[in-house]
N, C-alpha and C positions, 0 to 999 in steps of 0.2 A: 782921260776919262774923269769926269767929275765924281766927287765922293758920293753924291746922291745916286748916280747911275750905278756905281758899284754896290751901294746898299740895296738898290732895287734888284740887281742881279743875284746878290747873296740871298735876299729874302725869297726870290722866285725859286732858287734851287733848294732852299731849305724849307719851303712850304710843302703842302701836300700836292702841289702842281695841279690845282683845280682852277680852271678858268671859266668865267662867265662869258656867254656868247657876245655880249656887248663889249668885252674887253679885247676881242680879237679883231684887228683892223680888216676891213673889206678889201683894201688894196695895199700892196707893198710898195714902198718907194726906197730906192729905185726898183724898177721892174726887174725880174730875174734875167730877162733877155738883155737888158742894159748892162748886166754884170758879166756877160760871157767873156768879153775881152779881158776883164780883170781876172777872171777864173783861169783863162789860158795863161796869163802872165804868172799867176801864182803856181800853176802846174809846171811851167818852164823853170821858175826859180827853184821849186822843189826838186826837180830833176837835176839841176846844176849842184844843189847842196848835196844830194845823194851821191852824184858822181864824184864830187870833191871829197866827201867822207870816205868813199871807196878808195880813192887815191891815197889819202892820208892814213886811214886805219886798216886798209886791206881787208882780210877776212874778218877782222874784228868789227867791221861796220855792221854786219848782220846782228851781232850780239847787242851793240849799242841801240840800234833802232827797235829790235825785238823788245828790249828792256823798257824803252821809252813807251812803245805801244802798250805793253803789258801794264805799266804803272797807270797810263791813261785809261785803259779799260777798267781796272780796279776802281779808279777815282770816279769815273762816270757811272759805273754800275752800283755804287753805294746808294744811289737814289732809286734803284730798282727794287721791287718787292723780292724778297728772298724766297727761293722755292727749291724743291728737290727735283721737280720735273724738268729734265734737261731739254726735251723737245719744246715744251712751253717757253723755257728761258730763251732758246734759240729763235722761236717765233717772235717773242717780244723784242729781242735784240735786232732781228731782221727788220721788223716794223720801225724801230727807232732809227735805224741806219738808212732806210730807204732814201734813195736820192744820192747817197754817197757810195754805198755798197748794197747791192741787191743780192741776197742769197736765200737758198731754200734747202731744207733737209731732203735727202735723196736716199733711196735704197735700191740695190741691184734687184733685178727681176726675181732672182731665186731666193731672196730673203723675205721673211714674213713681217719683220718689224724694222723700224728705222734704226733702233739701237741694236747693234750687232755685237755678239760675243763670240770670239774666234781666237784660237791659239792663245788663250790666257789674257786677251785684251778685250776691252769694252770700247766701242767707238761708234761714231755716226758720221756719215758722209755729208758734206756741204757742197752745193754747187753755187759758185759765185758768178752772177750774170753781169750786170752793169756795175763796174767797179772803177772808181775815180783813180785808184792806184794803177790799174792796168792801162787806163787811158793816158795817165801821166807818163808812164814808162813808154808807151807807143809814141807819144808826142816828142819824147826826148831821145828816142832810139836806144832805150835801155832794155836789158833782158829781164824777163819775169823771174821771180824767185829770189831776187837780191834783197838789199836793205829796205827798199820801200815796201815790198811785199812782207818782209819781216815785221814792219810796223803794224800792218794789218793783222798779221798772225798774233802778235803780242796783244793787240787790242782785243780781239775775239777771245783769246785764252783768258786774259785778265778779267774781262766782263763775265764770262762763264764761271770762272773760279769764284768771283765775288757774289754772283747771284745764287749759285748752287752749293758753294762750299766744297766742291770737289776740284782736285787738281786736274789739269788738262794739258794737252799738247796738240798742236795743229801741224799736219804734214801735207805737203803737195803730193797729190796722186797724178794730176795732169794739169798743164797750163795750155791755154789756147787763146786766139785773138778774140773770141766772143764769150768764153766762159772758162772757169777753172774748177777743178774737182779737188777738194781738200778732205782730209780725214781727221776728225776731232777725236783724239784718244782721251778717254776719261779714266782717271785713277781713283 
């Protein structure tokens, strides 16, 4: 990368991220469809890296990938507006991640609000629909809930902690081929 390009990236991330319509290209080059084969190659490589990490680190692989995801979530969310509203923060995060991870907040039919207080815990359910992690796992024949999922868990937790200033934890409630239900516990 040239120094000029790095400077442009740095300025873009440290500006107010306001773009004028004339600055946004009408077409992308290469087209997203042309990158599909590259994406599949990266997904395969990611699966192999995760499989190797599990072989080397055993159960410690989950901790390593969770920590990496959490650090990345904190880093990215530094550029978000800080807010106390957890639901709003989750909507903003979901909008930002669309195309990589599509999730929405969800509540059981018998609950009145999305934020639930039960047995001394405050939590909110998240349904992850289209997820590049799940697709990568399926492509590589790996189980859900392992180190690659932990990366996503860490990312979401890190971002929510950074945006809201509240500590958080993400747990699996259910995994499936088309969606996963997670429980975001707020502290």
